[in-house]
C-alpha positions as semicolon CSV with decimal commas, in nm:
position;residue;x (nm);y (nm);z (nm)
1;X;-4,856;4,483;1,802
2;X;-4,882;4,803;2,003
3;X;-4,688;5,107;1,884
4;X;-4,674;5,246;2,239
5;X;-4,360;5,208;2,448
6;X;-4,585;5,154;2,753
7;X;-4,961;5,080;2,759
8;X;-5,166;5,404;2,762
9;X;-5,328;5,503;3,089
10;X;-5,698;5,416;3,121
11;X;-5,937;5,685;2,998
12;X;-6,052;5,903;3,288
13;X;-6,432;5,911;3,297
14;X;-6,727;6,005;3,516
15;X;-7,045;5,802;3,562
16;X;-7,377;5,942;3,437
17;X;-7,678;5,909;3,664
18;X;-7,938;5,662;3,539
19;X;-7,721;5,536;3,254
20;X;-7,446;5,287;3,176
21;X;-7,278;5,559;2,970
22;X;-6,971;5,740;3,101
23;X;-6,843;6,090;3,028
24;X;-6,480;6,072;2,909
25;X;-6,271;6,348;3,069
26;X;-5,982;6,521;2,899
27;X;-5,927;6,839;3,105
28;X;-6,025;6,979;3,443
29;X;-6,043;7,357;3,483
30;X;-6,100;7,515;3,824
31;X;-6,217;7,869;3,900
32;X;-6,045;8,052;4,183
33;X;-6,238;8,257;4,440
34;X;-6,577;8,270;4,268
35;X;-6,776;8,330;4,589
36;X;-6,729;8,674;4,749
37;X;-6,720;8,550;5,110
38;X;-6,461;8,283;5,026
39;X;-6,250;8,540;4,840
40;X;-6,249;8,755;5,152
41;X;-6,158;8,465;5,381
42;X;-5,860;8,401;5,151
43;X;-5,753;8,765;5,176
44;X;-5,873;8,894;4,837
45;X;-6,110;9,165;4,715
46;X;-6,383;8,998;4,506
47;X;-6,500;9,329;4,361
48;X;-6,178;9,377;4,165
49;X;-6,090;9,035;4,025
50;X;-6,202;8,894;3,691
51;X;-6,223;8,512;3,674
52;X;-5,895;8,324;3,699
53;X;-5,824;7,957;3,658
54;X;-5,598;7,670;3,749
55;X;-5,606;7,312;3,625
56;X;-5,591;6,959;3,757
57;X;-5,496;6,650;3,556
58;X;-5,774;6,413;3,458
59;X;-5,592;6,153;3,668
60;X;-5,690;6,355;3,978
61;X;-6,053;6,237;3,950
62;X;-6,190;6,029;4,238
63;X;-6,550;5,906;4,250
64;X;-6,773;5,999;4,539
65;X;-6,865;5,720;4,778
66;X;-6,523;5,577;4,853
67;X;-6,205;5,647;5,048
68;X;-5,913;5,860;4,934
69;X;-5,573;5,863;5,104
70;X;-5,454;6,166;5,295
71;X;-5,242;6,347;5,038
72;X;-4,864;6,309;5,064
73;X;-4,642;6,609;5,131
74;X;-4,895;6,813;5,328
75;X;-4,996;6,873;5,688
76;X;-5,298;7,087;5,595
77;X;-5,532;6,909;5,353
78;X;-5,846;7,117;5,286
79;X;-6,189;7,051;5,135
80;X;-6,364;7,288;4,893
81;X;-6,721;7,198;4,793
82;X;-6,808;7,295;4,434
83;X;-7,058;7,271;4,151
84;X;-6,897;7,100;3,851
85;X;-7,000;7,178;3,493
86;X;-6,945;6,934;3,204
87;X;-6,910;7,072;2,852
88;X;-7,113;6,900;2,579
89;X;-7,023;7,074;2,252
90;X;-6,728;7,268;2,107
91;X;-6,728;7,633;2,209
92;X;-6,471;7,906;2,142
93;X;-6,489;8,280;2,199
94;X;-6,854;8,240;2,294
95;X;-7,111;8,481;2,429
96;X;-7,276;8,385;2,759
97;X;-7,584;8,276;2,563
98;X;-7,377;8,046;2,342
99;X;-7,184;7,922;2,643
100;X;-7,502;7,825;2,830
101;X;-7,600;7,602;2,539
102;X;-7,262;7,425;2,554
103;X;-7,323;7,289;2,906
104;X;-7,405;6,917;2,898
105;X;-7,446;6,839;3,266
106;X;-7,360;6,900;3,630
107;X;-7,204;6,721;3,926
108;X;-7,106;6,796;4,282
109;X;-6,733;6,795;4,347
110;X;-6,453;6,855;4,594
111;X;-6,142;7,052;4,506
112;X;-5,906;6,899;4,761
113;X;-5,615;7,131;4,834
114;X;-5,276;7,100;5,000
115;X;-5,324;7,442;5,159
116;X;-4,980;7,471;5,311
117;X;-4,815;7,405;4,975
118;X;-5,054;7,641;4,798
119;X;-4,988;7,919;5,048
120;X;-4,612;7,871;5,020
121;X;-4,634;7,897;4,641
122;X;-4,856;8,206;4,657
123;X;-4,617;8,380;4,896
124;X;-4,327;8,359;4,651
125;X;-4,524;8,391;4,328
126;X;-4,492;8,030;4,213
127;X;-4,761;7,818;4,041
128;X;-5,013;7,631;4,253
129;X;-4,963;7,289;4,091
130;X;-4,830;7,110;4,400
131;X;-5,113;7,252;4,608
132;X;-5,393;7,168;4,367
133;X;-5,308;6,913;4,099
134;X;-5,245;6,583;4,278
135;X;-5,399;6,236;4,281
136;X;-5,753;6,210;4,427
137;X;-5,783;6,590;4,444
138;X;-6,089;6,614;4,217
139;X;-6,366;6,419;4,390
140;X;-6,686;6,404;4,183
141;X;-7,036;6,256;4,192
142;X;-7,224;6,115;3,896
143;X;-7,308;6,368;3,627
144;X;-7,669;6,469;3,578
145;X;-7,759;6,593;3,226
146;X;-7,870;6,954;3,188
147;X;-8,171;6,820;3,001
148;X;-8,298;6,688;3,337
149;X;-8,208;6,988;3,553
150;X;-8,231;7,290;3,326
151;X;-8,015;7,595;3,395
152;X;-7,863;7,605;3,744
153;X;-7,847;7,955;3,885
154;X;-7,950;7,904;4,247
155;X;-7,970;7,636;4,511
156;X;-7,802;7,571;4,846
157;X;-7,451;7,423;4,846
158;X;-7,334;7,277;5,177
159;X;-7,057;7,063;5,321
160;X;-7,018;6,884;5,654
161;X;-6,728;6,703;5,819
162;X;-6,830;6,417;6,049
163;X;-7,186;6,555;6,044
164;X;-7,087;6,909;6,146
165;X;-7,169;7,172;5,885
166;X;-6,865;7,369;5,769
167;X;-6,972;7,532;5,442
168;X;-7,304;7,685;5,336
169;X;-7,372;7,907;5,039
170;X;-7,597;7,935;4,738
171;X;-7,519;7,901;4,368
172;X;-7,668;8,248;4,329
173;X;-7,375;8,377;4,538
174;X;-7,128;8,305;4,258
175;X;-6,953;8,620;4,139
176;X;-6,950;8,485;3,784
177;X;-7,247;8,275;3,667
178;X;-7,205;7,948;3,480
179;X;-7,267;8,103;3,134
180;X;-7,029;8,387;3,216
181;X;-6,757;8,149;3,333
182;X;-6,784;7,923;3,029
183;X;-6,788;8,224;2,797
184;X;-6,484;8,377;2,966
185;X;-6,285;8,052;2,967
186;X;-6,371;8,003;2,599
187;X;-6,181;8,321;2,517
188;X;-5,860;8,133;2,605
189;X;-5,935;7,769;2,515
190;X;-6,122;7,572;2,251
191;X;-6,358;7,405;2,499
192;X;-6,504;7,070;2,396
193;X;-6,679;6,760;2,528
194;X;-6,455;6,610;2,793
195;X;-6,387;6,939;2,968
196;X;-6,497;6,978;3,331
197;X;-6,513;7,311;3,513
198;X;-6,508;7,326;3,895
199;X;-6,685;7,656;3,955
200;X;-6,555;7,773;4,294
201;X;-6,640;7,720;4,660
202;X;-6,832;7,906;4,934
203;X;-6,663;8,026;5,252
204;X;-6,579;7,786;5,533
205;X;-6,298;7,582;5,380
206;X;-6,088;7,397;5,633
207;X;-5,868;7,098;5,717
208;X;-5,943;6,728;5,742
209;X;-5,753;6,437;5,893
210;X;-5,752;6,060;5,839
211;X;-6,082;5,907;5,945
212;X;-6,291;6,215;5,867
213;X;-6,602;6,174;5,654
214;X;-6,689;6,460;5,421
215;X;-7,046;6,494;5,298
216;X;-7,174;6,759;5,062
217;X;-7,505;6,849;4,903
218;X;-7,608;7,074;4,616
219;X;-7,979;7,134;4,649
220;X;-8,192;6,938;4,409
221;X;-7,945;6,697;4,256
222;X;-7,601;6,634;4,404
223;X;-7,502;6,438;4,715
224;X;-7,136;6,366;4,777
225;X;-6,952;6,158;5,035
226;X;-6,586;6,069;5,076
227;X;-6,378;5,928;5,362
228;X;-6,023;6,042;5,425
229;X;-5,793;5,745;5,466
230;X;-5,444;5,715;5,608
231;X;-5,150;5,874;5,428
232;X;-4,977;5,651;5,176
């Protein structure tokens, strides 16, 4: 007999390329404004800001290759193309060198954003949860193990809507590198397997509407595609 009042939710997990194994997800951390040009287009000075973070629930995950509904409560749903890092061992108060060794793998992802709700919250100093942490807001491809790719420090990252390029940058444009981000975040959290980190987006973010097809590529390993469906 179950001791739960209601059955537990299914374990959120991400597929692993070339394997039947899946990566169980417990937390999703996201880095704000980690590309200088994007920071400027959002009205910030990238030369003065240390890393900052927001979170999404694991239930926000949506696999690449399908259709997600247009998010409720918004009239300005935006895409943000990102490199995603998966943690593979416990790490706490790490150096960048230790943090680099804690990375298990990588994926391409979309941080979908209800921009109007985010901007309203920012204007009055409220949290961003309604703008960022909703269902289907963390689109992700299969994970590729670091053992196959090595350390990722450069490579083009692009996004197109209906075949028209909207975002283009390079991983080398990140203000904070992957080891630096993991090390910094580990000063505040006991990071562990199951933690994903969305590492920020290049400039060119913008709106989508039902029927739009978003495609994204991270050079050398990650190809993402998602269709925006009708609002629920």
